[in-house]
C-alpha positions as CSV (number, residue, x, y, z in Angstrom):
1,M,13.1,34.8,1.3
2,H,12.6,33.1,4.1
3,P,15.0,30.3,5.5
4,H,12.5,27.2,5.3
5,S,10.3,28.6,1.7
6,Y,11.5,25.6,-0.1
7,T,10.3,23.6,2.2
8,V,6.9,25.0,2.1
9,D,6.9,25.2,-1.2
10,S,7.6,21.7,-1.9
11,L,4.9,20.8,0.7
12,S,2.1,23.0,-1.1
13,K,2.8,21.4,-4.2
14,S,3.2,18.1,-2.9
15,Q,-0.1,18.2,-1.5
16,D,-1.2,19.2,-4.8
17,L,0.7,16.7,-6.7
18,A,-1.3,13.8,-4.6
19,S,-4.6,15.6,-4.7
20,S,-4.1,15.2,-8.9
21,I,-2.7,11.9,-9.0
22,F,-6.1,10.7,-7.3
23,H,-8.5,12.7,-9.2
24,S,-6.7,10.9,-12.7
25,S,-8.8,8.8,-14.1
26,T,-8.5,9.9,-18.2
27,P,-5.5,9.3,-20.6
28,P,-5.1,12.9,-20.4
29,Q,-5.0,12.9,-17.0
30,I,-3.0,10.6,-16.0
31,S,-0.2,12.5,-18.8
32,S,-0.8,15.8,-17.2
33,V,0.0,13.9,-13.9
34,C,3.4,12.2,-15.2
35,A,4.5,15.6,-16.8
36,S,3.6,17.3,-13.5
37,I,5.4,14.6,-11.6
38,D,8.6,15.2,-13.4
39,S,8.9,19.1,-13.8
40,F,8.4,18.9,-9.7
41,L,11.3,16.5,-9.0
42,Y,14.1,18.3,-11.9
43,S,13.2,21.3,-9.8
44,H,13.6,19.9,-6.6
45,S,16.8,18.4,-5.2
46,P,16.6,15.1,-2.7
47,D,15.5,16.7,0.5
48,Q,13.4,19.1,-1.8
49,S,10.9,16.3,-3.0
50,R,11.0,14.5,0.6
51,C,7.5,15.7,1.0
52,F,6.5,14.5,-2.2
53,F,7.3,11.0,-1.7
54,S,5.7,11.1,1.8
55,L,2.2,12.5,0.5
56,A,2.1,11.9,-3.2
57,F,4.3,8.6,-3.5
58,P,1.6,6.5,-1.9
59,T,-1.4,7.8,-3.5
60,L,0.8,7.2,-6.9
61,I,0.9,3.6,-6.7
62,R,-2.5,3.3,-5.2
63,K,-3.8,4.7,-8.4
64,L,-1.0,2.6,-10.9
65,Y,-2.7,-0.3,-9.8
66,G,-5.8,0.7,-8.9
67,F,-5.7,-0.5,-5.5
68,D,-8.7,1.4,-3.1
69,D,-6.6,1.9,0.0
70,S,-3.9,-0.5,1.6
71,T,-6.0,-1.4,4.2
72,S,-8.5,-2.8,2.1
73,P,-8.4,-6.9,1.6
74,P,-5.9,-8.3,-0.5
75,S,-8.3,-9.6,-3.3
76,K,-9.2,-5.7,-3.7
77,Q,-8.9,-3.7,-6.7
78,S,-10.3,-0.3,-7.5
79,S,-13.9,-1.0,-9.3
80,A,-12.7,2.3,-11.7
81,G,-9.7,0.6,-12.3
82,G,-5.8,2.0,-12.1
83,W,-3.9,3.5,-14.6
84,L,-3.0,0.5,-16.0
85,D,-6.3,-0.9,-17.0
86,I,-7.6,2.6,-18.2
87,I,-4.3,2.9,-20.5
88,H,-5.0,-0.8,-21.6
89,L,-9.0,0.1,-22.2
90,A,-7.6,3.4,-24.0
91,N,-5.3,1.2,-26.6
92,D,-3.5,4.5,-27.2
93,P,0.4,3.7,-27.8
94,A,1.8,7.3,-27.4
95,L,0.1,7.2,-23.8
96,T,1.7,3.5,-23.3
97,S,5.1,4.9,-24.1
98,R,4.8,8.0,-21.9
99,V,3.5,5.9,-19.0
100,F,6.4,4.0,-19.6
101,N,8.5,6.4,-19.7
102,F,7.3,8.2,-16.7
103,L,8.5,4.2,-14.5
104,S,11.3,3.2,-16.6
105,P,14.3,2.1,-14.1
106,N,16.3,5.4,-15.9
107,S,13.0,7.7,-15.7
108,L,13.6,10.8,-13.9
109,L,11.1,9.1,-11.0
110,F,13.5,6.3,-10.3
111,Q,17.0,9.0,-10.3
112,S,14.8,10.4,-7.3
113,I,14.0,7.8,-5.7
114,F,17.8,6.1,-5.5
115,A,18.9,9.6,-4.6
116,V,16.1,9.7,-1.9
117,D,17.5,6.1,-0.8
118,R,21.0,7.3,-0.6
119,Q,20.4,10.0,2.1
120,Y,17.9,7.7,3.5
121,L,15.1,10.3,3.8
122,V,11.8,8.4,3.7
123,N,10.5,5.2,5.4
124,Y,7.8,2.9,4.5
125,A,5.9,0.6,6.7
126,F,4.6,-2.5,4.0
127,P,0.6,-3.5,4.6
128,I,0.9,-7.2,6.4
129,E,-2.1,-8.2,4.5
130,R,-0.4,-7.9,1.6
131,L,2.8,-10.2,2.1
132,P,3.4,-13.5,0.4
133,E,1.2,-15.7,2.3
134,W,3.7,-17.8,3.5
135,A,5.3,-14.9,4.9
136,R,2.2,-13.9,7.1
137,F,1.9,-17.2,8.4
138,I,5.2,-17.3,9.7
139,L,4.6,-13.6,11.5
140,S,1.3,-15.2,13.4
141,G,3.5,-16.8,15.2
142,E,5.5,-15.9,18.1
143,K,9.6,-16.0,16.5
144,G,7.7,-14.6,13.5
145,C,10.0,-10.9,13.6
146,Q,13.4,-13.4,14.4
147,V,12.3,-16.2,11.7
148,L,12.0,-14.3,8.7
149,N,15.0,-11.4,9.2
150,N,17.0,-14.6,9.6
151,L,15.5,-17.0,7.3
152,C,15.0,-14.7,4.7
153,P,17.2,-12.5,2.7
154,L,14.1,-10.5,1.5
155,F,12.7,-9.4,5.1
156,K,16.8,-9.4,6.5
157,D,16.6,-6.7,9.1
158,K,13.3,-5.3,7.7
159,V,10.6,-7.0,10.3
160,K,10.3,-5.0,13.1
161,E,8.0,-5.4,15.9
162,D,5.8,-2.1,16.4
163,S,3.4,-2.0,19.3
164,I,1.2,-4.3,21.2
165,K,-2.4,-4.6,19.7
166,G,-5.3,-6.7,21.4
167,G,-2.4,-8.4,23.5
168,S,-0.6,-9.5,20.8
169,L,2.6,-8.1,18.6
170,Y,2.1,-6.1,16.3
171,Y,5.0,-6.4,13.4
172,Q,5.8,-3.7,10.3
173,V,7.6,-4.1,7.5
174,Q,10.0,-1.6,6.8
175,L,10.8,-0.2,3.7
176,N,12.9,2.2,1.5
177,L,11.4,3.7,-1.8
178,F,12.8,1.5,-3.9
179,E,11.5,-1.8,-2.2
180,Y,8.3,-0.3,-1.9
181,F,7.7,0.3,-5.2
182,M,9.4,-3.5,-5.7
183,F,7.1,-4.6,-3.1
184,W,3.5,-3.4,-5.0
185,F,5.0,-4.1,-8.5
186,A,5.4,-8.2,-7.6
187,Y,2.3,-8.2,-5.9
188,Y,-0.3,-6.6,-8.4
189,P,-0.2,-9.5,-11.3
190,V,-1.1,-12.0,-7.7
191,C,-4.1,-9.4,-6.5
192,K,-5.0,-9.2,-10.3
193,G,-5.8,-12.7,-10.6
194,N,-7.2,-13.4,-7.4
195,S,-9.8,-10.3,-8.2
196,D,-10.4,-11.6,-11.5
197,N,-11.2,-15.5,-10.1
198,L,-13.3,-13.5,-7.9
199,K,-15.1,-11.3,-10.8
200,S,-15.7,-14.3,-12.8
201,L,-17.0,-16.5,-10.1
202,A,-19.8,-13.7,-9.1
203,A,-20.6,-13.8,-13.0
204,E,-21.1,-17.6,-13.1
205,R,-22.9,-18.6,-10.3
206,P,-26.1,-17.1,-11.1
207,K,-26.3,-20.1,-14.3
208,K,-25.4,-22.7,-12.0
209,F,-27.6,-25.6,-11.4
210,K,-27.5,-26.8,-7.4
211,L,-24.2,-29.0,-7.8
212,E,-22.8,-26.3,-9.8
213,N,-23.9,-23.3,-7.4
214,W,-21.8,-25.3,-4.1
215,T,-18.7,-26.3,-6.1
216,S,-18.5,-22.3,-7.7
217,S,-19.2,-21.3,-4.0
218,I,-15.4,-22.6,-3.5
219,P,-13.0,-19.5,-5.3
220,C,-10.8,-22.3,-6.7
221,F,-13.7,-24.2,-9.0
222,S,-14.4,-20.7,-10.6
223,H,-14.2,-21.0,-14.7
224,P,-14.1,-17.4,-15.7
225,K,-15.7,-16.9,-19.4
226,H,-12.5,-16.6,-22.1
227,G,-14.3,-13.3,-23.2
228,S,-14.3,-11.6,-20.3
229,E,-10.4,-12.9,-19.1
230,R,-8.3,-9.8,-18.1
231,N,-4.9,-11.0,-18.6
232,V,-1.5,-9.4,-17.1
233,E,-0.4,-10.1,-20.9
234,G,-3.1,-7.8,-21.9
235,N,-3.3,-4.9,-19.2
236,D,0.7,-5.6,-20.0
237,D,1.9,-4.7,-23.0
238,L,2.7,-1.8,-20.6
239,Y,3.3,-4.5,-17.4
240,M,5.2,-6.6,-19.3
241,R,7.8,-4.1,-20.8
242,L,8.6,-2.6,-17.3
243,L,9.2,-6.0,-15.7
244,Y,11.6,-6.6,-18.4
245,A,13.2,-3.1,-18.5
246,Y,13.4,-3.7,-14.4
247,L,15.4,-7.3,-15.0
248,R,17.5,-5.8,-17.7
249,A,18.7,-3.1,-15.9
250,F,18.6,-4.6,-12.1
251,V,19.6,-8.0,-12.9
252,P,22.9,-8.7,-14.9
253,V,23.2,-11.5,-16.8
254,C,25.7,-10.6,-19.5
255,D,28.4,-7.6,-19.0
256,L,27.4,-6.1,-15.6
257,N,28.1,-2.3,-17.6
258,S,25.7,-3.2,-20.6
259,H,23.4,-3.6,-18.3
260,Q,23.8,-1.0,-15.6
261,P,23.9,1.5,-18.4
262,Y,23.3,4.7,-16.1
263,R,26.1,3.2,-13.5
264,G,29.8,4.1,-14.0
265,S,31.9,1.5,-12.2
266,L,30.1,-1.0,-9.8
267,L,33.3,-1.0,-7.6
268,H,32.2,3.0,-6.7
269,Y,29.0,2.0,-4.9
270,G,29.7,-0.4,-1.6
271,Y,27.1,-2.6,-0.2
272,G,23.8,-1.3,1.4
273,N,20.6,-0.2,0.7
274,D,21.4,2.8,-1.2
275,G,22.8,2.0,-4.1
276,S,24.4,-1.6,-4.7
277,V,23.6,-3.7,-8.1
278,L,24.3,-6.4,-6.2
279,Y,21.6,-6.1,-3.5
280,R,18.9,-4.3,-5.8
281,A,19.9,-7.5,-8.3
282,E,19.5,-9.7,-5.4
283,F,16.3,-7.9,-3.9
284,F,14.2,-7.5,-7.0
285,V,15.0,-11.6,-7.7
286,D,14.0,-12.2,-4.3
287,V,10.9,-9.8,-3.8
288,L,9.6,-11.5,-7.6
289,V,10.4,-15.3,-6.3
290,N,8.5,-14.8,-3.1
291,Y,5.4,-13.3,-4.5
292,W,5.0,-15.5,-7.9
293,L,6.1,-18.6,-7.0
294,V,5.9,-19.2,-3.4
295,D,3.5,-17.1,-2.4
296,S,0.7,-19.8,-0.4
297,D,3.3,-22.5,-0.9
298,F,2.1,-24.9,1.9
299,S,5.8,-25.7,2.2
300,P,7.9,-22.8,1.3
301,L,11.1,-24.1,3.7
302,N,13.0,-27.0,3.2
303,V,13.3,-29.3,6.0
304,N,15.8,-29.1,7.7
305,V,16.0,-25.6,8.0
306,C,12.5,-25.9,9.5
307,K,13.1,-28.7,11.6
308,S,16.5,-26.2,12.8
309,W,13.6,-23.3,13.7
310,G,11.1,-25.2,15.3
311,L,8.5,-24.2,12.4
312,S,6.1,-26.4,11.3
313,F,3.3,-25.3,8.5
314,K,0.9,-29.0,8.9
315,L,-1.5,-27.0,10.5
316,R,-2.1,-24.9,7.2
317,L,-5.1,-25.4,5.6
318,V,-3.7,-27.2,2.2
319,P,-6.6,-26.7,-0.5
320,G,-7.2,-29.8,-2.1
321,E,-7.1,-28.5,-5.3
322,T,-5.9,-24.9,-6.0
323,P,-5.6,-23.3,-10.2
324,P,-2.5,-21.6,-11.1
325,T,-3.4,-17.9,-11.1
326,P,-4.7,-16.4,-13.7
327,N,-2.1,-15.2,-16.5
328,L,0.8,-15.3,-13.1
329,G,2.5,-18.1,-15.9
330,E,3.4,-15.0,-18.1
331,V,5.0,-12.8,-16.0
332,V,6.7,-15.8,-14.5
333,K,7.8,-17.6,-17.6
334,L,9.7,-14.1,-18.6
335,L,11.3,-13.9,-15.5
336,V,12.6,-18.1,-15.7
337,K,13.6,-17.3,-19.5
338,Y,15.6,-14.0,-18.4
339,L,17.3,-15.5,-15.6
340,N,18.1,-18.9,-17.1
341,L,20.8,-16.6,-19.5
342,S,23.2,-16.5,-16.2
343,A,23.4,-20.1,-16.7
344,S,24.2,-20.2,-20.6
345,A,27.2,-17.9,-19.7
346,V,28.5,-19.7,-16.6
347,K,28.2,-22.8,-19.9
348,E,30.0,-20.4,-22.5
349,G,33.2,-20.5,-21.2
350,I,33.8,-19.0,-17.8
351,E,35.7,-22.0,-16.8
352,H,36.9,-21.0,-13.4
353,F,33.4,-18.7,-12.5
354,E,33.0,-18.9,-8.8
355,N,31.8,-15.6,-8.1
356,P,28.7,-13.5,-8.5
357,S,28.2,-15.1,-11.2
358,W,25.4,-14.3,-13.1
359,S,27.3,-11.7,-15.1
360,R,29.2,-12.4,-18.2
361,V,32.8,-11.2,-16.6
362,S,36.0,-12.5,-16.2
363,S,36.9,-14.8,-13.1
364,E,39.5,-12.2,-12.3
365,K,37.2,-9.1,-12.8
366,S,34.7,-11.6,-10.6
367,K,37.2,-11.7,-8.2
368,D,37.7,-7.9,-7.7
369,L,34.2,-8.1,-7.6
370,A,33.6,-10.1,-4.5
371,A,36.5,-8.8,-2.6
372,S,34.8,-5.2,-2.3
373,I,31.0,-6.3,-1.8
374,N,30.0,-7.8,1.8
375,S,27.1,-9.2,0.6
376,P,25.0,-11.1,2.7
377,M,22.8,-12.7,0.4
378,H,24.1,-16.3,-1.3
379,V,26.8,-16.4,-3.9
380,V,25.3,-18.9,-6.6
381,G,27.0,-20.4,-10.5
382,S,23.9,-18.7,-11.7
383,W,20.8,-17.4,-11.1
384,N,19.0,-21.1,-11.7
385,A,20.6,-21.7,-8.3
386,W,18.0,-18.9,-6.6
387,I,14.6,-20.6,-8.6
388,Q,15.4,-24.2,-8.6
389,R,13.1,-25.2,-5.6
390,P,10.6,-22.0,-5.9
391,A,9.9,-22.7,-9.5
392,Y,9.7,-26.9,-9.0
393,R,7.0,-26.6,-6.8
394,F,5.3,-23.8,-8.1
395,I,4.9,-25.9,-11.3
396,L,4.7,-28.7,-9.2
397,R,1.6,-27.5,-7.4
398,S,0.1,-26.6,-10.3
399,F,0.3,-30.4,-11.9
400,L,-1.4,-31.9,-8.7
401,F,-3.9,-29.3,-7.6
402,C,-5.2,-27.6,-10.6
403,P,-9.2,-27.9,-10.6
404,M,-11.2,-29.2,-13.4
405,G,-13.1,-26.4,-13.5
406,T,-10.6,-23.7,-14.5
407,T,-9.5,-22.8,-17.9
408,I,-6.8,-24.6,-19.6
409,K,-5.1,-21.3,-20.7
410,N,-4.0,-20.7,-16.8
411,A,-2.7,-24.4,-17.0
412,S,-0.7,-24.3,-19.8
413,Q,0.7,-20.8,-19.5
414,V,2.6,-23.1,-16.2
415,F,3.3,-25.6,-18.7
416,S,4.9,-22.9,-20.9
417,V,6.8,-22.0,-17.8
418,W,8.5,-25.7,-17.1
419,V,9.2,-26.2,-21.0
420,T,11.2,-23.1,-20.3
421,Y,13.0,-24.5,-17.5
422,L,13.3,-27.4,-19.5
423,E,15.4,-25.8,-22.1
424,P,17.8,-23.0,-21.2
425,W,20.0,-23.8,-24.7
426,K,17.2,-22.3,-26.3
427,I,17.4,-19.4,-24.6
428,G,19.5,-16.4,-25.7
429,L,19.6,-12.6,-25.8
430,D,18.1,-12.8,-29.4
431,N,14.9,-14.3,-27.3
432,F,13.9,-10.9,-26.0
433,A,15.0,-9.0,-29.1
434,E,11.2,-7.6,-29.9
435,L,11.1,-6.3,-26.8
436,D,14.2,-4.6,-27.0
437,A,13.2,-2.9,-30.0
438,I,10.1,-2.1,-28.1
439,I,11.9,-0.3,-24.8
440,D,14.9,1.3,-27.3
441,G,15.4,0.3,-30.5
442,S,18.1,-2.3,-29.8
443,G,16.7,-5.7,-31.0
444,N,18.6,-6.0,-34.3
445,D,21.3,-5.6,-32.2
446,V,20.8,-7.8,-29.8
447,K,19.7,-11.4,-31.8
448,K,23.0,-10.4,-33.7
449,E,25.2,-11.1,-30.2
450,G,22.5,-13.8,-29.2
451,E,23.1,-15.9,-32.7
452,K,27.0,-15.5,-32.3
453,N,26.7,-16.9,-28.3
454,V,24.1,-19.1,-27.8
455,E,23.9,-22.9,-29.4
456,C,20.1,-23.8,-29.9
457,G,20.2,-27.1,-29.5
458,Y,21.4,-30.1,-26.2
459,S,25.1,-30.5,-26.2
460,S,27.2,-32.3,-23.5
461,S,28.2,-29.1,-22.1
462,W,24.7,-28.4,-20.8
463,Q,24.9,-32.0,-18.8
464,G,25.8,-30.5,-15.6
465,Y,22.7,-28.5,-15.5
466,V,20.5,-31.1,-16.5
467,L,21.6,-33.1,-13.2
468,S,21.5,-30.5,-10.9
469,N,17.6,-30.0,-12.2
470,Y,17.2,-33.8,-12.6
471,L,13.7,-33.4,-10.8
472,Y,12.3,-31.0,-13.6
473,Y,13.0,-33.9,-15.8
474,S,11.8,-36.7,-14.3
475,S,9.7,-36.4,-11.5
476,L,7.6,-33.4,-13.3
477,V,7.5,-35.6,-16.3
478,M,5.3,-38.3,-14.4
479,H,3.3,-35.4,-12.1
480,F,2.5,-33.8,-16.0
481,I,1.2,-37.4,-17.1
482,G,-1.5,-37.3,-14.5
483,F,-2.3,-33.9,-15.2
484,A,-2.6,-34.5,-18.5
485,H,-4.6,-37.8,-18.2
486,K,-7.1,-35.4,-16.1
487,F,-7.2,-32.9,-18.2
488,L,-7.4,-34.5,-21.8
489,H,-11.4,-34.4,-22.0
490,T,-11.0,-30.6,-21.6
491,D,-9.3,-29.8,-24.8
492,P,-7.6,-32.7,-26.4
493,E,-5.7,-30.6,-29.1
494,M,-3.9,-28.7,-26.6
495,I,-3.1,-31.5,-24.3
496,V,-1.8,-33.0,-26.9
497,Q,0.0,-30.7,-28.6
498,M,2.0,-30.7,-24.4
499,V,2.0,-34.8,-24.5
500,L,4.3,-34.0,-28.1
501,K,6.1,-31.4,-26.2
502,V,7.7,-33.4,-23.5
503,C,7.9,-36.2,-25.5
504,H,10.3,-34.1,-28.5
């Protein structure tokens, strides 16, 4: 046997898989490709599967989300649609389940991703034009690389100066397999929403009068038809199912062991990109926050940070009216609801919860955990501290800049995010029973545990939470009143229901 026969074999099979993935456009083809990839990964060691992740994995991501290529405009998706679109249109529970199992956090694909990352075998350059808008703006400045690497944990040590192009520096965001997959995962609903805005704009433009033609030429004034709306929640039973599965697997808010079923002891894993539970949790939350909540914020960093680094966002064009991205509210609501479980964990009984405290663990275990892991990211009382400012500004921008022409559905989703944040005492593990039942049939057990541990109403023990988030209960209420007055004529019944909800 030739010494490099395995390398030649894996290269050849990886090329064949890349071709099969690229041409998969029907449910049977998608199912067949998933089976072929699983078969390949099962029969090849991490170093032998390097060719697959170098050649076929980027193609898999493109087909999954429907991107034509990594260099096309950020709002452009393939006209043929990606796997998520095809699966949605097929309405085949068996196919949905098959692809979910293929992409789930305990799948063979993710086991291979973790194994390859532990050996640092593959690195990717993520396209700059697909980054959150605020990150792209900073990279356009002279200190862009240094600022992102130092200010944002998401980009720490990932932004590299590549070469000189046209007399200016060119940057690369270098990611491992897990990071690369999650960047695209977080970017998908943003791109999908922007793409839907453009489609609805093109569909309505010929039917407008003169003044409406002028306003509809601005994307933020588009007014999609209810019948043609493509939703991330509808496409996305599958997407929402994957989001919850990733949150449950990578972002512990209760017991670490129960949320990391494929791990033995957390202390067996040191800090780093190769397998740290804490790193994955922090990274995944950070990437979702930056894409979904911060993204195009005209004030992504607080004033003191901007002053210390000499940053100015004053020259950026701030649109007079910016609608909430279609259906982004649904995924943000699930994120906020899940992360605020940690607020319940802190309130419920761990008096000296001073260390990595989104997990419902004893204070002694928390101290041991903190001592064993040297994490460069902030240690907080709960995940609430991570999302407090970006979630506030996400809701604020929606109330302030939502244009008259947008569908009230988008605004109502953002309102739902706000109400979810306002009432963490109503959030318990039982709220996720349905998703748990879909994923692994654990819904009944989770519901019982949630009913035992979580109160349904406000009590004095939540006073600290309310005081630390006082802007949500004061400033946003005033901005909501202005929003409700502005949109009262659009859908009186829905607006009145919102007002009653806030008053209640």
